[in-house]
C-alpha positions as CSV (number, residue, x, y, z in Angstrom):
1,X,13.0,-37.6,5.8
2,X,12.3,-38.0,9.7
3,X,10.9,-35.3,12.0
4,X,13.1,-32.7,13.5
5,X,13.2,-34.6,16.8
6,X,14.3,-37.8,15.1
7,X,17.2,-35.9,13.1
8,X,18.3,-34.4,16.3
9,X,18.5,-37.6,18.1
10,X,20.5,-39.0,15.1
11,X,22.9,-36.0,15.3
12,X,23.4,-36.5,19.1
13,X,24.8,-40.0,18.0
14,X,27.0,-38.7,15.3
15,X,29.2,-36.3,17.3
16,X,32.8,-35.9,17.2
17,X,34.7,-36.7,20.5
18,X,34.7,-34.2,23.2
19,X,38.5,-34.7,23.8
20,X,40.5,-31.6,23.5
21,X,37.2,-29.4,23.1
22,X,36.6,-26.4,25.4
23,X,33.3,-26.1,27.3
24,X,32.0,-23.5,25.0
25,X,32.3,-25.7,22.0
26,X,30.8,-28.8,23.8
27,X,28.0,-27.1,25.5
28,X,27.1,-24.0,23.5
29,X,28.4,-24.2,19.8
30,X,28.1,-28.0,19.1
31,X,24.4,-28.0,20.4
32,X,23.6,-24.9,18.5
33,X,25.1,-26.5,15.4
34,X,23.2,-29.6,15.9
35,X,19.9,-27.6,15.8
36,X,21.0,-25.7,12.6
37,X,22.3,-29.1,11.0
38,X,18.8,-30.5,11.7
39,X,17.2,-27.6,10.1
40,X,19.6,-27.8,7.0
41,X,18.7,-31.4,6.8
42,X,15.0,-30.7,6.6
43,X,15.6,-28.0,4.2
44,X,17.5,-30.3,1.9
45,X,20.9,-28.4,2.1
46,X,24.3,-30.1,1.4
47,X,27.2,-29.6,3.9
48,X,29.1,-27.5,1.5
49,X,26.0,-25.1,1.2
50,X,26.0,-24.9,5.1
51,X,29.7,-24.1,4.9
52,X,29.0,-21.2,2.6
53,X,26.2,-19.9,4.8
54,X,28.6,-19.9,7.8
55,X,31.1,-17.8,5.5
56,X,28.3,-15.4,4.8
57,X,27.5,-14.6,8.4
58,X,31.2,-14.6,9.4
59,X,32.5,-12.5,6.5
60,X,29.6,-10.1,6.7
61,X,30.4,-9.4,10.4
62,X,34.1,-9.0,9.6
63,X,33.4,-6.5,6.8
64,X,31.2,-4.6,9.2
65,X,33.9,-4.3,11.9
66,X,36.2,-2.8,9.1
67,X,33.7,-0.4,7.5
68,X,31.2,0.7,10.1
69,X,32.1,3.1,13.0
70,X,32.1,1.3,16.3
71,X,28.9,1.5,18.4
72,X,26.9,-0.7,20.8
73,X,24.5,-1.6,18.0
74,X,27.4,-2.7,15.9
75,X,28.8,-4.7,18.7
76,X,25.6,-6.8,19.2
77,X,25.1,-7.3,15.5
78,X,28.8,-8.3,14.9
79,X,28.8,-10.8,17.9
80,X,25.6,-12.3,16.8
81,X,26.8,-12.8,13.2
82,X,30.1,-14.3,14.4
83,X,28.3,-16.6,16.7
84,X,25.8,-17.8,14.3
85,X,28.6,-18.3,11.7
86,X,30.6,-20.3,14.1
87,X,27.5,-22.5,14.9
88,X,27.0,-23.0,11.1
89,X,30.7,-24.0,11.0
90,X,29.9,-26.9,13.4
91,X,26.6,-27.6,11.6
92,X,28.2,-28.5,8.3
93,X,30.3,-31.3,9.7
94,X,27.5,-32.8,11.8
95,X,25.3,-32.8,8.7
96,X,28.1,-34.4,6.7
97,X,28.4,-37.3,9.2
98,X,24.6,-37.6,9.3
99,X,24.1,-37.7,5.7
100,X,27.3,-39.5,4.7
101,X,27.9,-36.8,2.1
102,X,31.2,-35.5,3.5
103,X,34.4,-35.7,1.5
104,X,37.8,-34.2,0.7
105,X,36.1,-31.2,-1.1
106,X,34.0,-30.4,1.9
107,X,36.9,-30.7,4.3
108,X,38.9,-28.5,2.0
109,X,36.2,-25.9,1.7
110,X,35.6,-25.8,5.4
111,X,39.4,-25.2,6.1
112,X,39.8,-22.5,3.4
113,X,36.7,-20.6,5.0
114,X,38.3,-21.0,8.5
115,X,41.7,-19.8,7.3
116,X,40.1,-16.8,5.5
117,X,38.1,-16.0,8.7
118,X,41.3,-15.9,10.7
119,X,43.1,-13.6,8.5
120,X,40.3,-11.2,7.8
121,X,39.0,-10.8,11.4
122,X,42.2,-9.5,12.7
123,X,42.8,-7.4,9.5
124,X,39.4,-5.8,10.0
125,X,40.3,-4.9,13.6
126,X,43.5,-3.3,12.3
127,X,41.5,-1.3,9.8
128,X,38.9,-0.2,12.6
129,X,41.8,0.9,14.8
130,X,43.3,2.9,11.9
131,X,40.1,4.5,10.7
132,X,38.1,5.0,13.9
133,X,40.3,4.3,16.8
134,X,41.8,7.2,18.9
135,X,44.8,5.1,19.7
136,X,47.2,6.1,22.6
137,X,50.0,5.1,20.3
138,X,50.5,3.9,16.7
139,X,52.1,0.9,18.2
140,X,48.6,-0.4,18.7
141,X,48.3,-1.0,15.0
142,X,50.9,-3.9,15.5
143,X,48.7,-5.8,17.9
144,X,46.3,-7.2,15.3
145,X,49.1,-8.3,13.2
146,X,50.6,-10.2,16.1
147,X,47.3,-11.7,16.9
148,X,46.7,-12.7,13.4
149,X,50.2,-14.4,13.3
150,X,49.4,-16.5,16.4
151,X,45.9,-17.5,15.3
152,X,47.1,-18.5,11.7
153,X,50.2,-20.3,12.9
154,X,48.1,-22.3,15.5
155,X,45.6,-23.2,12.8
156,X,48.1,-24.4,10.2
157,X,50.3,-26.1,12.7
158,X,47.3,-28.0,14.2
159,X,46.1,-29.1,10.8
160,X,49.8,-30.2,9.9
161,X,50.0,-32.1,13.3
162,X,46.6,-34.0,12.5
163,X,47.5,-34.9,9.0
164,X,51.0,-36.0,9.7
165,X,49.9,-38.1,12.5
166,X,47.2,-39.8,10.3
167,X,50.0,-40.3,7.6
168,X,52.3,-41.9,10.1
169,X,49.6,-44.1,11.3
170,X,48.6,-45.3,7.8
171,X,52.2,-46.2,7.0
172,X,52.9,-48.2,10.3
173,X,49.5,-49.8,10.3
174,X,46.4,-50.0,12.6
175,X,48.1,-51.9,15.3
176,X,50.7,-49.2,15.8
177,X,48.2,-46.5,15.7
178,X,45.8,-48.2,18.3
179,X,46.0,-46.7,21.7
180,X,43.8,-46.6,24.7
181,X,41.4,-43.6,24.5
182,X,42.3,-41.0,27.1
183,X,39.3,-39.9,29.2
184,X,37.8,-36.5,28.5
185,X,39.2,-34.0,31.0
186,X,36.8,-31.2,32.3
187,X,39.8,-29.4,33.6
188,X,41.3,-29.3,30.2
189,X,38.0,-28.2,28.7
190,X,37.9,-25.2,31.1
191,X,41.6,-24.4,30.5
192,X,41.0,-24.3,26.6
193,X,38.2,-21.7,26.9
194,X,40.5,-18.7,26.3
195,X,41.7,-20.2,23.1
196,X,38.2,-21.0,21.9
197,X,37.1,-19.0,18.8
198,X,33.5,-18.6,20.3
199,X,35.0,-17.0,23.4
200,X,37.1,-14.7,21.1
201,X,33.9,-13.6,19.4
202,X,32.8,-12.3,22.9
203,X,35.3,-9.4,22.7
204,X,33.3,-7.9,20.0
205,X,30.5,-7.0,22.4
206,X,32.8,-4.4,23.7
207,X,33.1,-2.7,20.3
208,X,30.9,0.2,21.7
209,X,33.6,1.1,24.2
210,X,36.8,1.4,22.2
211,X,39.2,1.4,25.2
212,X,37.5,-1.7,26.8
213,X,37.6,-3.4,23.4
214,X,41.4,-2.7,22.9
215,X,42.1,-4.0,26.5
216,X,40.1,-7.0,26.0
217,X,41.4,-7.8,22.5
218,X,45.1,-7.2,23.9
219,X,44.6,-9.6,26.7
220,X,43.2,-12.4,24.3
221,X,46.2,-11.7,22.1
222,X,48.7,-12.4,24.8
223,X,46.7,-15.5,26.0
224,X,46.5,-17.0,22.3
225,X,50.3,-16.3,21.9
226,X,50.9,-18.3,25.2
227,X,48.7,-21.1,23.9
228,X,50.5,-21.0,20.6
229,X,53.9,-21.6,22.4
230,X,52.4,-24.5,24.5
231,X,50.8,-26.1,21.5
232,X,53.9,-26.0,19.3
233,X,56.1,-27.7,22.0
234,X,53.4,-30.3,22.6
235,X,52.8,-31.1,18.9
236,X,56.6,-31.2,18.2
237,X,57.2,-33.6,21.0
238,X,54.2,-35.8,19.7
239,X,55.7,-35.8,16.1
240,X,59.1,-36.5,17.4
241,X,57.8,-39.4,19.2
242,X,56.1,-40.7,16.0
243,X,59.4,-40.8,14.4
244,X,61.1,-42.5,17.3
245,X,58.4,-45.1,17.5
């Protein structure tokens, strides 16, 4: 087993493409995940075990949002746990590529944890609004449900787009699938920041100020809904082009 420095160098060479990735994931979450993956490798952990560690941090933070009265202390702890959980979510894939121990079971587990995370984090906000929030109107209780819908549909539709595209490529052959790689766009990386889960986690730093948290959460809900509409139109056009091709 090599030194941590050697493992980190190997991990840098085993990164996924930066195409379609926001600046936060590229310059914050992936590097943090790389450090955690190196530590997991040195500790002899498997990718699936790292996925479960990610779930422990994330789901613990989500439960705290639902069960504990909002405060600035809770805000910091919840954000830290969500951010660490997200970094471990990056680490499991990096560790799998480094060790060659990835597989369908690991990918499945990772997606199950991610889907549960998207469902529960907005459910926790709804519970917090109901239990602790002095809401201007009961209509605010609908906001987490709408945000949850946008997040889960984006996640599921993106997965379907990826797998249907791979299925089409396997049927038509590698020559059909081959295409010149598009350059990584920094403008796109900046534009995707509001839709990045890591940026979404930042809103929980406002838990100590319920009004500010509601406002920030509402703004992100609108932004994510707009991104959903744009993504759905884009993915539908791409899949239609696959059929036509």
